[in-house]
C-alpha positions in Angstrom: -3.6 3.7 0.3 -4.2 3.4 4.2 -4.0 7.1 5.8 -3.6 8.5 8.9 -2.9 11.4 11.1 1.0 12.9 12.3 -0.9 12.2 15.8 -1.3 8.6 14.6 2.1 8.2 13.3 3.5 9.6 16.0 2.0 6.6 18.6 2.1 3.6 15.7 5.0 1.6 14.7 5.3 1.8 10.9 7.2 -1.7 10.8 3.2 -3.2 11.2 2.5 -1.8 7.9 5.3 -3.3 5.8 5.4 -6.4 7.1 4.0 -7.8 3.3 5.7 -8.4 0.2 4.1 -5.4 -1.2 3.9 -2.4 0.9 2.2 0.1 0.2 2.6 4.0 0.8 0.5 6.3 3.9 -0.8 9.3 3.4 0.1 11.6 6.2 -3.1 14.2 7.5 -2.8 17.0 9.5 -5.7 18.6 10.6 -7.6 17.3 7.7 -5.4 17.7 5.0 -2.5 16.1 3.3 1.5 16.7 4.2 2.8 13.6 3.1 3.2 10.3 1.9 5.6 7.5 3.6 6.7 4.8 1.1 9.5 2.4 0.6 12.7 3.8 -0.2 11.9 0.9 -3.7 8.6 3.0 -4.7 10.8 6.7 -4.2 13.4 5.9 -6.5 11.5 4.2 -8.9 8.6 7.0 -8.6 12.1 9.8 -9.2 12.9 7.7 -11.7 10.3 8.7 -14.0 9.8 11.8 -12.9 13.4 12.9 -14.2 12.8 10.7 -17.2 10.0 13.0 -18.3 11.6 16.2 -17.3 14.8 15.2 -19.1 12.4 14.5 -22.0 10.3 17.7 -21.9 12.9 19.9 -20.9 16.5 19.5 -22.4 17.9 22.2 -20.0 16.4 20.6 -17.1 18.8 16.8 -18.0 21.6 19.3 -16.6 23.4 20.5 -19.9 23.2 17.4 -21.4 21.3 16.3 -24.3 20.8 12.8 -26.1 20.1 10.7 -29.2 17.5 8.3 -27.7 15.9 7.4 -24.7 18.2 4.3 -24.0 20.6 7.0 -23.7 19.0 9.0 -21.1 17.9 5.9 -18.9 21.5 5.0 -18.8 22.8 8.4 -17.5 19.6 8.0 -15.2 20.8 4.8 -13.8 24.0 6.3 -13.3 23.4 8.9 -10.5 
């Protein structure tokens, strides 16, 4: 993962980091400490999907009051959001 400071981020065109077929996330630091990660929307959606799936399976009440008989039904519900 590429790392850059907020100052570097301000001066840089992010486009050059997204030229390849598989753009890598960029860790942004402020005073040497991580503050955020810049990633493609596709990467974000994938992470969000798996996080929500894990939450709904571990905590049924996190599934917005819904219950699911199997993983396939849960995945269909998450994809419809």
